[in-house]
N, C-alpha and C positions, 0 to 999 in steps of 0.2 A: 300363106293361108292354105288351108287344107280342104279337101272334098271327101276324104275317106279317113276312118280311124286307123291309128297304128295298132299293131298287135298288143302293145302295152296298154293302150287305152281300152281295148276290148277286154283284156284281163281285169283291169280295174273296174270296168262297167259290170262285168259278170259277178265280181266279188261284192257288189253293192247290196243294199238291204233287200230282203225277200219282199214280195208283194208287188203291188202296182208301181209303175214308174211313169212319170210324165216327162216327155221329151220336148224340149224347147229348141226349135230349129230357127236359127237366125241366118238369113241368106244374103249373099252379095252376088248380084247378077253381073254378067259380062257387059262391058260398055263398048261403044263404037269408038272410032278414032277421035271423035269430038268429046269423049268422056261422058256420053249420055247412054242410058239404057234405052234401046230402041223398042218400039212396040212389038216387033216380032219376037225379040228375046223375052220380053215380059210374057207374051202369049205362050211361048214354049214352056215357061215355068208354070203358068197357070194350067196348061194341059197336064203336066206332071203332078202338080199340087192337087188338082181336082180328082185325077185318077187315083192317086195315092190315098186320098181321103176316102173315096168310095171303097177301095180295096181293104184298107185296115178296118173300116167299119163293118164290112162283111165278115171279117175274121176276128172279131172280138175286141177291137180297140175302139176308143172313143175320141172324136174330134173335140177339142176344147176351145181353141181360138185360132184365128188367122187374121192377119191384117198387114197393111202397108205402114212402114216406119216413116213418119213424116218429120220428126225432130228428136233431138236428144236433150233432155232437160237437165240432167246431172251427169258429170263426168265427160269423158271423151273416148274416142276409139270406135264408136259405132256409126259414124257418119257415112260410111261407105255401104252400109247394109240397107236393103230395101224392103224385106219381107220377114215377118216373124210368125211362126205357127207353133201350136202346142197340141200334142195328142197324148192321151192316157192309154197305156198298155197294161194288160193284166199282170205281166211279169217282164223281166228283162229278157228271158228266153223267148217269149212271144215276140218282143220287139225285134230281136236278132233274126228270128225265123222269117218274119214278114219283110223286114228291110233287106234281107239277103235272098229273097225269092228270085230265082233265075228268070221267071216269067216277067217280073217287074223290070229287070235289067234289059230284057229283050224287047220290051214294049215302051212304056212311058219313061223308063230309065234313059232312053235316048233323048227325050225332051229335056230332062234334067241336065244331061251332059252338054247339050247345046247352049243352055241358058246360064248355068251355074259357074261362077268364078271361084267362090269359096263359101264356107259356112262355119258357124259355131253350132255345135249340137250338144246340148246340155241335158244330162239326166238328173231328174229331181225326184226326191221322195217327199210326198206331201206331209205337212204337219199333222201329227197324230196317226200317220199311216205306217210308221216304222220307228227308226231311231231318232229322227229329227223332231225335236219338241221345242 
C-alpha cells in the first residue's frame, strides 16, 4: 500500500476534467504489535486531519465529510481502513498546491507520518460537474 502518489498517478490526475474535484481519502492507520490502533496513533491522525481541514478551508476548499469506518456492507478489501474523508477543491491545481505546501509537511505532516500506514486517495468529478453524467 502507498502513502504518496507515483509520477504517473499525478500525470493522470492533472489530465482529469477541468473544474472542481472531490478527493476521497481512505486511511489505514499503523497498528501496534497486538494488531490494534492505539489511542495515541489515532490522536496523531486527528491532529493532522483537523489541521488540514482548517488549512484547506482557509484556502478555498470545502470539507464535505469525515468519519470512522465501522463496517463494510458490500465487497471486501476495506476491512483494514479506519477513516474516510472527502474535501472539495476548486480545481486539481489547487489540490496539488495545498497538498504539497512545504509548511504542511514541516508541521502537521509529521503527525500524518507518525499515524498513517497507507491510504487510498480517489479523485472524483461530481455528476453534472464535468464529463461524468
